[in-house]
C-alpha positions in Angstrom: 0.0 0.0 0.0 1.2 3.5 -0.9 0.7 5.7 2.1 1.0 9.5 2.6 1.9 10.0 6.2 0.9 13.5 7.6 2.6 14.7 10.7 0.5 17.1 12.8 1.1 17.6 16.5 3.0 14.4 16.9 6.5 15.5 15.7 8.4 12.5 16.9 9.5 9.0 15.8 9.3 7.1 19.1 6.0 6.1 20.8 4.0 7.4 17.8 0.9 5.2 17.1 -0.2 6.6 13.8 3.4 6.5 12.4 4.0 2.9 13.4 0.7 1.9 11.9 1.6 3.6 8.6 5.0 1.9 8.6 3.5 -1.5 9.3 0.8 -1.2 6.6 2.8 0.5 3.8 4.9 -0.8 1.0 5.8 2.7 0.1 5.6 5.9 2.2 6.0 9.7 2.0 6.2 12.0 5.1 4.7 15.5 5.0 4.2 18.5 7.4 2.1 21.5 6.4 2.4 24.9 8.0 -1.0 26.3 7.3 -1.3 29.7 5.8 -3.9 30.7 8.4 -1.2 30.8 11.0 0.4 33.8 9.2 -2.8 35.7 9.2 -4.3 38.1 11.7 -7.1 37.0 14.1 -10.2 39.1 14.8 -8.4 40.7 17.8 -5.7 42.3 15.7 -2.6 40.2 15.9 -0.9 37.3 14.1 -2.2 33.9 14.8 1.2 32.3 15.5 4.0 34.7 16.6 7.7 34.3 16.3 8.4 32.4 19.6 6.1 29.4 18.8 7.1 29.4 15.2 10.8 29.3 16.1 10.3 26.4 18.5 8.3 24.5 16.0 10.8 25.0 13.2 13.6 23.9 15.5 11.8 20.6 16.0 10.9 20.2 12.3 14.6 20.5 11.4 15.4 17.8 13.9 12.6 15.6 12.6 13.9 16.0 9.1 17.4 14.9 10.2 16.0 12.0 12.1 14.0 10.7 9.1 17.0 11.2 6.9 19.0 8.8 9.0 16.6 6.1 8.0 16.7 7.1 4.3 13.5 9.2 4.3 12.6 12.8 3.6 10.3 15.1 5.5 8.5 17.2 2.9 7.3 20.5 4.3 4.7 22.8 2.7 3.2 26.2 3.3 -0.4 26.8 2.3 -3.9 25.6 2.8 -3.7 22.2 4.5 -6.6 20.5 2.8 -5.7 21.8 -0.7 -2.0 20.9 -0.3 -2.9 17.3 0.7 -5.5 16.9 -2.0 -2.9 17.9 -4.6 -0.2 15.6 -3.2 -2.6 12.7 -2.9 -3.9 13.0 -6.5 -0.6 14.0 -8.2 1.3 11.0 -6.7 -1.4 8.4 -6.7 -1.4 7.5 -3.0 -3.8 4.9 -1.7 -4.5 6.4 1.7 -3.4 9.0 4.2 -2.5 8.1 7.8 -2.3 10.8 10.5 -2.9 11.7 14.1 -6.4 12.5 15.3 -6.9 15.9 16.8 -10.3 16.5 18.3 -10.6 20.3 17.8 -12.7 22.3 15.5 -10.3 23.3 12.7 -8.3 20.1 12.8 -11.6 18.0 12.5 -12.6 20.2 9.5 -9.4 19.5 7.7 -10.0 15.8 7.9 -13.7 16.2 7.0 -12.7 18.2 3.9 -10.5 15.4 2.7 -13.2 12.8 3.3 -15.7 15.0 1.5 -13.3 14.8 -1.5 -13.4 11.0 -1.3 -9.8 10.8 -0.1 -9.4 7.8 2.2 -7.8 8.8 5.5 -7.1 6.9 8.8 -6.7 8.9 12.0 -5.3 7.6 15.3 -5.8 9.2 18.7 -2.5 9.3 20.4 -1.9 12.5 22.4 -3.1 11.5 25.8 -1.6 9.6 28.7 -4.4 7.1 28.7 -5.9 5.6 25.5 -9.7 6.2 25.1 -10.2 2.5 25.4 -8.8 2.5 28.9 -11.3 5.0 30.3 -13.9 3.5 32.6 -16.7 5.5 31.0 -18.0 6.5 27.6 -16.9 9.9 26.3 -20.4 11.3 26.7 -20.3 10.2 30.3 -17.0 12.0 31.2 -17.6 13.7 34.5 -18.0 17.5 34.3 -15.5 18.0 37.1 -11.8 17.0 37.1 -12.0 15.8 40.7 -14.7 13.3 39.8 -12.8 12.2 36.7 -9.5 11.8 38.8 -11.2 9.8 41.6 -12.7 7.3 39.2 -9.4 6.8 37.3 -7.5 6.3 40.6 -10.2 4.1 42.2 -10.0 1.8 39.2 -6.2 1.7 39.4 -5.9 2.4 35.6 -2.2 2.6 34.5 -0.9 4.2 31.3 0.5 1.9 28.6 4.3 1.7 28.3 5.7 3.7 25.4 6.7 1.7 22.4 9.7 1.8 20.0 9.7 2.9 16.4 8.8 0.1 14.0 12.0 -1.4 12.5 10.3 -1.4 9.2 11.2 2.2 8.8 14.7 1.0 7.8 13.5 -1.1 4.9 10.3 0.5 3.6 10.6 2.3 0.3 10.6 6.1 0.5 8.9 8.3 -2.1 10.4 11.7 -2.3 8.3 14.7 -3.1 9.0 18.3 -4.0 8.9 20.5 -1.0 10.3 23.7 0.5 13.1 24.0 3.0 12.3 25.2 6.5 12.7 28.9 7.0 15.5 30.1 9.3 14.3 32.4 12.1 16.9 34.5 13.9 16.5 33.9 17.6 16.5 36.7 20.1 18.2 36.7 23.4 16.1 34.5 25.7 18.5 34.6 28.7 15.8 36.0 31.0 13.3 33.4 30.0 12.3 30.4 32.2 12.4 28.4 28.9 15.2 29.8 26.8 14.7 28.4 23.4 18.0 29.9 22.2 19.9 27.3 24.3 20.4 23.9 22.8 19.0 22.0 25.7 15.7 23.9 25.3 15.4 23.6 21.5 12.3 22.2 19.9 12.7 18.5 18.9 12.5 14.9 20.1 16.1 14.6 21.2 16.1 17.8 23.3 12.8 16.7 24.9 14.1 13.2 25.8 17.5 14.5 27.0 15.9 17.2 29.2 13.5 14.7 30.7 16.3 12.2 31.4 18.4 14.9 33.1 15.4 16.2 35.0 14.7 12.9 36.6 18.4 12.5 37.5 18.0 15.4 39.9 15.9 15.6 43.0 13.6 18.3 41.4 10.7 15.9 41.0 10.7 15.2 44.7 10.2 18.9 45.5 7.9 19.8 42.6 4.8 20.6 44.7 6.7 23.1 46.8 8.3 24.9 43.8 5.6 24.7 41.1 4.0 28.1 41.8 7.3 30.0 41.6 7.3 32.7 38.9 10.8 32.6 37.4 13.7 30.2 36.7 14.4 27.0 34.8 14.0 24.6 37.8 10.7 25.7 39.5 8.5 23.6 37.3 9.0 20.5 35.1 9.0 22.5 31.8 7.7 19.4 29.9 4.8 21.3 28.4 6.5 22.9 25.3 7.7 19.6 24.1 4.4 17.9 24.9 2.4 20.6 23.1 4.0 19.7 19.7 4.4 16.0 20.3 8.2 16.0 20.5 7.6 13.6 23.4 4.6 11.6 24.5 2.9 11.9 27.9 3.4 8.1 28.2 7.2 8.6 27.9 7.2 11.2 30.6 5.1 9.0 32.9 7.5 6.1 32.2 10.4 8.3 33.4 8.3 9.3 36.4 7.4 5.7 37.3 11.1 4.7 37.2 12.0 7.7 39.4 9.5 6.6 42.0 10.7 3.0 41.9 14.4 3.8 42.1 14.5 7.1 44.2 11.4 8.3 45.9 7.6 8.4 45.6 6.0 11.3 47.5 3.3 14.0 47.2 5.4 15.9 44.7 5.9 13.0 42.3 2.2 12.3 42.5 1.6 16.0 41.6 3.5 15.5 38.3 1.1 12.7 37.5 -1.8 14.9 38.6 -0.8 17.5 36.1 -0.5 14.9 33.3 -4.0 13.8 34.3 -5.4 17.3 34.0 -3.9 17.5 30.5 -5.8 14.3 29.7 -9.0 15.5 31.2 -9.1 18.6 29.0 -8.6 16.3 25.9 -11.5 14.0 26.9 -13.9 16.7 28.0 -13.2 18.4 24.6 -14.5 15.2 22.9 -17.7 15.4 25.0 -18.5 19.0 24.2 -16.9 19.5 20.8 -16.9 23.1 19.6 -18.6 24.5 22.7 -15.2 25.4 24.1 -14.9 28.0 21.4 -18.4 29.6 22.0 -18.6 33.0 23.7 -20.5 31.5 26.6 -18.6 28.2 26.6 -20.2 25.2 28.1 -22.8 27.2 30.0 -24.5 28.6 26.9 -26.6 31.7 26.8 -28.6 30.7 29.9 -25.5 31.5 31.9 -26.0 34.3 34.3 -23.1 36.2 32.8 -22.8 39.1 30.4 -19.5 39.2 28.5 -18.3 42.6 27.5 -15.1 43.7 25.7 -13.1 46.9 25.7 -10.5 46.7 23.0 -8.5 49.6 24.4 -8.2 47.8 27.8 -7.4 44.5 26.1 -4.5 46.0 24.1 -3.1 47.6 27.2 -3.2 44.2 28.9 -1.7 42.5 25.9 1.2 45.0 25.8 1.8 45.1 29.5 0.6 48.7 30.0 -2.2 48.3 32.5 -2.3 50.2 35.9 -0.9 47.1 37.6 2.9 46.4 37.4 2.6 42.8 38.6 0.3 42.1 35.6 2.5 44.2 33.3 5.6 42.2 34.2 3.9 39.0 33.3 2.6 40.3 30.0 6.0 41.6 29.0 7.5 38.2 29.9 5.0 36.5 27.7 5.5 38.9 24.8 9.3 38.7 25.0 9.8 35.0 25.8 6.8 33.1 24.7 6.6 31.5 28.2 4.8 32.2 31.5 4.5 30.3 34.7 1.2 28.5 35.4 0.5 30.7 38.4 0.9 33.9 36.3 -1.2 32.5 33.5 -4.1 32.2 35.9 -3.5 35.6 37.5 -3.4 37.5 34.2 -6.4 35.6 32.8 -8.4 36.5 35.9 -7.3 40.1 35.6 -8.4 40.4 32.0 -11.8 38.8 32.6 -12.8 40.2 36.0 -10.7 43.4 36.5 -10.8 44.7 32.9 -14.2 43.1 32.0 -12.9 41.8 28.6 -13.8 38.8 26.5 -12.0 35.7 27.6 -11.7 34.5 24.0 -9.4 37.5 23.2 -7.1 36.4 26.0 -7.2 32.8 24.8 -6.3 33.9 21.3 -3.3 36.0 22.6 -2.0 33.0 24.5 -2.3 30.9 21.3 -0.3 33.5 19.4 2.5 33.8 22.0 2.9 30.6 24.0 5.6 28.2 22.8 3.6 25.5 24.7 0.2 26.4 23.2 -2.1 23.4 23.3 -5.6 23.8 22.0 -7.3 21.6 24.7 -5.5 23.1 27.7 -5.6 26.6 26.5 -9.3 26.8 25.8 -10.1 24.6 28.7 -8.2 26.7 31.2 -9.5 30.0 29.9 -13.1 28.8 30.0 -12.4 27.5 33.5 -11.1 30.9 34.7 -14.1 32.7 33.1 -16.6 30.4 34.8 -17.7 29.0 31.4 -15.9 25.6 31.6 -15.7 22.8 34.0 -15.0 24.7 37.2 -17.8 23.7 39.7 -17.2 27.0 41.6 -18.2 29.0 38.5 -15.0 30.8 37.7 -11.7 31.8 39.4 -11.3 35.4 40.3 -7.8 36.1 41.8 -7.0 38.9 44.1 -4.0 40.4 42.3 -2.6 42.2 45.3 -2.7 39.0 47.4 -1.1 37.0 44.6 1.7 39.6 44.4 2.2 39.5 48.1 2.3 35.7 48.1 4.5 35.1 45.1 6.6 38.3 44.6 6.8 39.8 48.1 10.2 41.6 47.4 9.2 42.7 43.9 12.0 40.7 42.2 9.7 39.4 39.4 8.5 42.9 38.6 12.1 44.2 38.5 13.2 41.3 36.3 10.7 42.3 33.5 10.1 46.0 34.1 13.7 47.0 35.0 
């Protein structure tokens, strides 16, 4: 069978279900990645869909993936344009039998696959971005609990364990490679990220499968995991949180691989509340994926999962939003965070919650504008976690308390009592 394999948000060779299935089923194969033209365009809120930080991190990883495939005698063909149109052209022009790819359960990504099926192009998709496979869940998708706590308790009560990560199919060494005409990856000049908590100009923080695996390996050689719960809410520094999220977001490493490292750490070193909390965060990531499947496009609606019956009126002041976006509000704690985000493409989880709350409750702006700005800027943008967390903060998602409004002064007193974070980013 002649297969066109389409990389999406699974830019790795190891522990990649759809890739292995393609290799096992194919006699001939071609590998493609498409950087969609929509990511270069401006969104309704007045900025580019994907800014330079995320694009730089992505392209670092694509260059590595290209090198890794070349070692096995294959080529990664990269295209810029409309995803569906590019794939239709490649499929027809080269007489492929079928397309294999990762399943992404979000609005635009589902539409891409639907467009191909509408054109009678056969395509197989494989869900592979979660810690647990869907088949492992103790309930049907439409019965997923509407609170994370309920979801977690059932998973833990049933003692469900993630599958072990699997190796790349050896067939990749012998399968025939079909080369296509494609463009080279654009070089992007990196800025100085020395102040960043995730400095993508340093080799150990580059995008790519090797950097992801090496970093994870080194992380679990230290005792950082055993203190994670105590440090995870700090605002600055390389070591205060795990930093797995950027590599996870683009599939440079799988959640199962990280869990495997964690399990080995617990068996060989220590198992405590902090190591549990790393699993807890991976489970939150899964929960947003599965709850997305239950509610489909509602996470993109103005009133989220609550609908118009929600006792909420959403306003938006574009002038206030732009001040928030540029770090020019009347609050320097917020400003420092927004400048960090704009200059580095990264922000601690604590500050993400604080600035989101400030936009929604203090500035009375549309949460979807904040969500879009995070999508543009964050190197670890993930559609499920981003929309899920923003809806959660705004009281339009799965939060049983109906939203999370943070007292900014109290947050500053708790997490930046001497003003060092503000000084770091405001000078």
